[in-house]
C-alpha positions in Angstrom: 0.0 0.0 0.0 2.8 2.4 0.9 4.5 1.7 -2.4 1.3 2.4 -4.3 0.8 5.7 -2.4 4.4 6.7 -3.1 3.8 6.1 -6.8 0.3 7.7 -7.1 0.5 10.8 -4.8 3.2 12.6 -6.8 1.1 12.2 -10.0 -2.0 13.6 -8.2 0.0 16.5 -6.7 1.4 17.4 -10.1 -2.0 17.3 -11.8 -3.6 19.5 -9.0 -0.5 21.7 -8.5 -2.2 24.9 -9.6 -5.4 24.3 -7.7 -3.4 23.5 -4.5 -1.4 26.7 -4.9 -4.6 28.8 -5.4 -6.2 27.2 -2.3 -3.2 27.9 -0.1 -2.9 31.4 -1.4 -6.6 32.1 -0.8 -6.3 30.8 2.8 -3.3 32.9 3.6 -4.9 36.0 2.2 -7.8 35.7 4.7 -5.4 35.8 7.7 -5.0 39.1 9.4 -1.7 40.2 11.0 -2.7 39.0 14.5 -3.8 35.6 13.3 -0.6 35.2 11.3 1.6 36.2 14.2 -0.2 33.7 16.4 0.3 30.9 13.9 4.0 31.7 13.5 4.5 31.8 17.3 2.6 28.5 17.7 4.6 26.7 15.1 8.1 28.1 15.5 7.9 30.0 18.8 10.6 27.9 20.6 12.9 28.4 17.6 12.4 32.1 17.8 13.3 32.1 21.5 16.4 30.2 20.6 17.3 32.7 17.9 16.8 35.6 20.3 19.0 34.0 23.0 21.7 32.9 20.7 21.7 36.3 19.0 22.1 38.1 22.3 25.0 35.8 23.3 26.8 36.2 20.0 26.3 40.0 20.1 27.6 40.1 23.6 30.7 38.1 22.7 31.3 40.3 19.6 30.9 43.4 21.8 33.4 42.0 24.3 35.9 41.2 21.5 35.5 44.8 20.1 36.1 46.2 23.6 39.3 44.1 24.0 40.6 44.9 20.6 39.9 48.6 20.8 41.5 48.7 24.3 44.5 46.8 23.0 44.9 49.0 19.9 44.2 52.1 21.8 47.1 51.4 24.1 49.5 50.3 21.3 48.6 52.9 18.6 47.5 56.0 20.6 49.3 55.3 23.9 45.9 55.4 25.7 42.4 54.0 25.4 40.1 56.1 23.3 37.3 56.9 25.7 34.6 57.2 23.0 35.2 53.8 21.5 35.5 52.2 24.9 32.3 53.8 26.2 30.4 52.9 23.0 31.5 49.3 23.1 30.8 49.0 26.8 27.3 50.6 26.3 26.5 48.0 23.5 27.7 45.2 25.7 25.5 46.4 28.7 22.5 46.8 26.4 22.8 43.2 25.0 23.2 41.8 28.5 20.1 43.7 29.6 18.2 42.3 26.6 19.3 38.7 27.5 18.1 39.3 31.1 14.7 40.4 29.8 14.4 37.4 27.5 15.3 34.9 30.2 13.1 36.4 32.9 
């Protein structure tokens, strides 16, 4: 039975391809923004949370690397740390850590 289904279903899908496409398109057109957001959250909500957390962690690490590099170059090239770069990098790092705290809480 499985073998027959595997043989027949692709043929049926190919014959009804346009009708299936129109049906799906019509269904999606009836969704409003709120309904679509709920459907997306329901189906991929846990993945979105993972993306938010991993993005925050990666951004925090990149910010920390920039802070270290700017501090190192500042001392080697200019003989001192450039305050504006240091403050900017530190501010970005603090912002991302606050974002992570809000997501986890």
